[in-house]
N, C-alpha and C positions, 0 to 999 in steps of 0.2 A: 838371523843367520843370512849370509850371502854366499853366492858362488861366483868364482872368477874363472873364466875360460880363456886359455891362450890358444887362439886359432892357429897361430904359426907353428906351435909345438905339436898340434894334433896331426896324427898320421892316418886318420880315417879308418880305424878299426871298428868304429861305431858301437863299441861295447856300452858306452854311456847311453846311447839311444835305446838300448834294450832295458836299461835300468831306470831311466827317468824320462817322461814324455816331454820335458822342457828341451831336451836335445833332439835334434832332427838331422837327417842325412842331407847333405848338399852334394849330390853326385857330380855336379859340374866342377866343383872344387876338389872333390875327393876328401872332404872333411866334414866334421859335425858342425852344427851351428847351435847356439844357445838362444832359443826363442825369447822374445820380450826382454832382451838385454840391451845395455847401453855400452857403446865402445868408449872406454875410459882412456885408453892409449892405443897406439897402432896395433891392431890384432888382438887386443885384450878386452873381453866383454864381461860385464858384471850385471847381476840382478839379485833381487831379494828372493829368498826361498820361502814359500808359504809354509806355515806351521805343519800342515798336513802332508808336506812333501819332503820334510827334512831327512827322513830315512832314505827315500829314493835318491835324493841329491848326494847323500853320503855314499851310497852304493855306486852311483855313477862316477864319483871321484875316485873311489877305490878301484873301480874296474878299468880305469884308464891306464894303459901300459906305459905311457910316457909322462904321466903326471901333468897333463895339460889342464886339469881341473883342480881348483883349490877351494876348500870350504873354510869360511871364517865365522866365528860366533858373533853375537851382537856387540861384543866388546872389541872386535877387530882381531882377536887372537886366531891364528891359523890352526885349524883342527886337522885337516887332511890336505895333502899328504904330510 
């Protein structure tokens, strides 16, 4: 499973930070950041989700009010949103 985070879409509500510790606050930008991620295109960050964090990652994605977080299964199918 992987998570994709669009930093440009993020509005800094930080609800994802409360759901999964892979997300952190960047108060200087007023946005969340996805720790240990790789920027795959301008402002879009991706990382693998550890097996023991899958539920937390899904909650983080569902809690985002602007759908800046997407979850994909191992086959590349988008699960959330």
